[in-house]
C-alpha positions in Angstrom: 6.2 -30.2 -26.6 5.3 -31.1 -23.1 8.8 -32.0 -21.8 11.2 -29.3 -23.0 14.0 -27.4 -21.3 11.8 -24.3 -21.2 8.9 -26.2 -19.5 11.4 -27.8 -17.0 12.5 -24.3 -16.0 8.9 -23.3 -15.6 8.2 -26.4 -13.5 11.2 -25.5 -11.3 9.5 -22.1 -10.6 6.3 -24.0 -9.7 8.2 -26.2 -7.3 9.8 -23.1 -5.7 6.4 -21.5 -4.9 5.6 -23.5 -1.7 9.2 -23.2 -0.6 9.0 -19.4 -1.0 5.8 -19.3 1.0 7.4 -21.3 3.8 10.5 -19.1 3.8 8.4 -15.9 4.0 6.2 -17.3 6.8 9.3 -18.5 8.7 10.9 -15.0 8.1 14.0 -16.5 6.4 14.3 -13.4 4.3 17.7 -13.9 2.7 16.9 -17.4 1.6 13.5 -16.2 0.3 15.5 -13.6 -1.7 17.6 -16.3 -3.2 14.6 -18.4 -4.1 13.1 -15.3 -5.7 16.3 -14.7 -7.7 16.2 -18.3 -9.0 12.5 -18.0 -9.9 13.0 -14.7 -11.8 16.0 -16.1 -13.7 13.9 -19.1 -14.7 11.1 -16.8 -15.8 13.4 -14.7 -17.9 15.0 -17.7 -19.6 12.1 -20.2 -20.1 10.6 -18.2 -23.0 13.9 -17.3 -24.5 14.9 -21.0 -24.5 11.6 -22.1 -26.0 11.9 -19.6 -28.9 15.6 -20.3 -29.5 15.0 -24.1 -29.6 11.7 -23.7 -31.7 9.8 -25.3 -28.8 7.4 -22.4 -28.1 3.8 -23.7 -27.8 0.4 -22.5 -26.6 0.7 -24.9 -23.8 4.1 -23.6 -22.8 2.8 -20.0 -22.7 -0.2 -21.1 -20.6 2.0 -23.1 -18.3 4.4 -20.2 -17.9 1.7 -17.7 -17.1 -0.2 -20.1 -14.8 3.0 -20.8 -12.9 3.7 -17.0 -12.6 0.2 -16.5 -11.2 0.6 -19.3 -8.7 4.0 -18.2 -7.7 3.2 -14.5 -7.1 -0.2 -15.1 -5.6 1.3 -17.6 -3.2 4.0 -15.2 -2.1 1.4 -12.4 -1.9 -0.7 -14.6 0.4 2.3 -15.2 2.6 3.1 -11.5 2.8 -0.5 -10.8 3.6 -0.4 -13.4 6.4 2.4 -11.4 8.0 0.4 -8.1 7.6 2.6 -6.5 5.0 0.1 -6.3 2.2 -3.7 -6.4 1.7 -5.1 -9.9 1.9 -7.3 -9.4 -1.2 -4.4 -9.1 -3.7 -3.5 -12.8 -3.9 -7.1 -13.7 -4.7 -7.3 -10.9 -7.3 -4.1 -12.2 -9.0 -5.7 -15.6 -9.4 -9.0 -14.1 -10.7 -7.2 -11.9 -13.2 -5.2 -14.9 -14.5 -8.4 -17.0 -14.7 -10.1 -14.2 -16.7 -7.0 -13.8 -18.9 -7.0 -17.5 -19.6 -10.7 -17.8 -20.4 -10.9 -14.6 -22.4 -8.0 -15.8 -24.5 -9.6 -19.2 -25.0 -6.2 -20.7 -24.0 -7.8 -23.8 -22.6 -8.7 -24.7 -26.2 -5.1 -24.4 -27.3 -5.1 -20.8 -28.5 -2.3 -18.5 -27.5 -2.8 -16.1 -24.7 -3.8 -12.5 -25.6 -2.2 -10.0 -23.3 -2.9 -6.4 -22.7 -0.4 -3.8 -21.9 -1.8 -3.1 -18.5 -2.1 -6.8 -17.7 1.6 -7.3 -18.7 2.7 -4.4 -16.5 0.6 -5.8 -13.6 2.2 -9.2 -14.0 5.7 -7.6 -13.7 4.5 -5.4 -10.8 3.3 -8.5 -8.9 6.9 -9.8 -9.0 8.3 -6.4 -8.1 6.0 -6.1 -5.1 7.1 -9.5 -3.8 10.8 -8.7 -4.4 10.4 -5.3 -2.6 8.5 -6.9 0.3 11.2 -9.5 0.8 14.0 -7.0 0.1 12.8 -4.6 2.7 12.8 -7.3 5.3 16.3 -8.5 4.3 17.6 -5.0 4.6 15.7 -4.4 7.9 14.0 -1.4 6.4 10.6 -2.1 8.1 10.1 1.7 8.3 9.3 1.5 4.6 6.6 -1.2 5.0 3.8 1.3 4.6 5.0 1.9 1.0 4.6 -1.9 0.4 1.0 -1.6 1.7 0.2 1.3 -0.6 1.8 -0.4 -3.6 -0.3 -3.5 -3.0 -3.4 -1.3 -2.9 -2.4 0.4 -6.2 -1.9 -3.1 -7.7 -5.4 -4.0 -6.6 -6.7 -0.9 -8.3 -4.8 -1.5 -11.6 -5.7 -5.2 -11.6 -9.4 -4.3 -11.3 -9.0 -1.7 -14.1 -7.3 -4.3 -16.3 -10.0 -6.9 -15.6 -12.7 -4.3 -16.3 -11.0 -3.4 -19.6 -10.9 -7.0 -20.6 -14.5 -7.5 -19.8 -15.5 -4.4 -21.7 -13.5 -5.6 -24.7 -15.2 -9.0 -24.6 -18.6 -7.5 -24.4 -17.9 -5.1 -27.2 -16.5 -7.9 -29.3 -19.6 -10.0 -28.8 -22.0 -7.1 -29.5 
């Protein structure tokens, strides 16, 4: 079902992505935190609503994950523009999602196949953005180096996750 309450919540998060980017680049930290809060609430409830209303579909899962990838990679790009995190992370998030989508054959209507590390990375991307915005809200810039190192750790775990997916695909085809 293309137009469902769950997909509307997901769409709201997609609309919030450019707003969050603008807020971060404009250093409107408290408003950015509010937008993040709304986005996270929408992410928590879109799947629950889809399942409760028997509207869960392969498209809805793909739309949800694509929106998450766009949302967190956009925010990571904005934080990178301000020098808080490595500028490679946002690209890696998009590449990891593209691999995840293609590997799962989601474009042909199949459900996404997640890995444990990939799921943890997906959550960690949101956490990194929240911590980045939160540190600025609380004027704890002295802790910004932690943000930098956390982003580097996420780059490493994302590369490991992508390598593991590639290895599994090669092994499956052999």
